[in-house]
C-alpha positions, -999 to +999 in steps of 0.1 A: +559-533+598+527-519+585+541-517+550+552-553+550+518-564+564+501-544+536+522-560+509+514-595+522+477-587+521+480-574+485+499-605+474+473-627+490+445-608+473+462-611+439+466-649+443+430-652+453+419-634+421+443-653+398+436-688+412+403-695+394+419-685+360+450-706+366+430-736+377+406-734+348+433-730+321+435-760+299+438-747+263+466-751+239+481-717+250+516-718+265+528-697+294+521-661+285+538-631+303+508-608+296+480-630+311+500-652+334+483-685+326+499-718+323+498-741+293+482-775+293+506-804+293+520-815+260+505-850+254+519-856+219+554-848+205+563-828+174+567-860+153+537-879+167+506-886+148+479-864+163+445-881+166+414-863+153+384-855+175+383-868+211+369-836+226+335-826+237+309-800+226+315-768+246+302-734+252+312-725+287+304-697+312+312-660+307+348-653+316+371-623+319+405-618+304+425-586+307+396-568+321+373-577+293+343-601+295+337-628+269+303-647+267+304-680+247+271-686+230+254-699+199+259-673+171+245-687+138+247-652+122+282-644+133+300-623+108+329-602+120+361-585+106+393-579+124+428-592+128+439-629+126+470-642+143+483-678+142+500-703+166+522-733+158+551-753+173+548-741+209+512-754+211+514-785+189+504-816+208+486-798+236+450-800+245+426-774+231+398-757+250+373-785+242+397-814+250+409-821+214+446-821+206+460-791+187+476-801+154+492-772+137+490-790+104+452-791+102+428-763+094+418-753+129+414-721+148+407-705+182+378-681+189+368-664+221+330-671+221+318-694+193+307-729+202+334-757+201+337-774+177+324-750+150+331-744+113+339-709+101+348-694+068+378-671+071+386-646+043+419-628+039+407-592+031+440-584+014+442-612-012+406-625-013+414-661-003+388-680+018+393-712+038+371-732+060+384-739+095+374-760+125+373-739+157+382-760+187+400-736+210+396-703+229+415-671+221+429-647+210+425-619+236+447-591+222+434-559+207+410-563+178+420-599+170+390-620+161+406-654+154+438-674+160+446-697+131+466-729+130+499-727+111+484-747+082+454-724+080+475-692+081+498-706+055+470-713+030+453-680+038+485-661+032+489-645+066+516-667+081+546-647+069+533-614+082+522-629+115+489-610+114+463-604+087+430-586+081+402-611+079+365-617+078+351-646+099+317-661+091+299-689+111+294-720+090+277-745+114+287-771+140+316-794+132+314-832+137+327-845+170+349-871+154+373-844+140+369-855+104+386-828+083+373-838+049+351-808+046+379-784+052+403-800+028+376-804+001+366-767+004+403-757+001+408-778-030+377-762-046+392-727-045+405-713-078+437-700-062+447-733-046+477-749-062+477-782-043+461-816-050+424-815-058+398-836-040+365-850-053+338-823-053+310-844-038+307-838-001+307-867+023+273-878+036+261-857+065+224-859+074+226-826+093+235-805+063+222-799+028+245-796-003+242-758-002+261-758+031+292-768+011+293-736-009+312-706+003+292-677+018+286-646-003+319-632-015+310-596-008+335-582+017+333-552+041+356-522+035+392-530+047+406-509+075+440-494+068+449-490+104+467-521+117+503-531+123+521-565+123+527-569+160+536-600+179+514-629+166+516-649+198+482-651+214+472-648+250+451-679+253+432-689+283+417-723+284+384-734+283+368-748+313+348-717+321 
């Protein structure tokens, strides 16, 4: 009898601890067996046209995942190297952490602490490719992963086939709330390795930025770590209302 009563108390305690995380989960992450959080509802189908923007500016309160605390904050000097993963079909059409809709065909990404939405340069440390992404979601929370890329972003960066890749991530300013992705596509088309259609080199008007903001950050890269393995690329993504 005492053992059964003890088990009931333990289960009740676990539910009490997990409830806040479950209620606050609203990112594009699907059900994850490691973190036990539910996905947000799919609001658009695989073949639907996904609208741009529609979210809100978000930082959020400090939160804990897997015993580790994360503190969202403004980080204008952010420059970090680590592992990038990517997410695609299972999350397409679901809400991201700031309320936008995840579109795996656009150059977006998830980050644990940077403001949403934010621009960031992501450089593949193995092939030297750099792209510009719009960060509008939270995650990843596994090991030393620093960013979770959309399928399109991972494809252009050259990390999709491997699942994971060694990258450098650099803050590039706040992104527009309307979700306009002209800047990301124009930056991509300016890269010498890019084989797709080229866009005009003149950036669209933006009173908040100077022309120099449209040039990539310094190309110097930190030494690459040789110790990493291509593990499961699926992220453990909690949502955003922190």
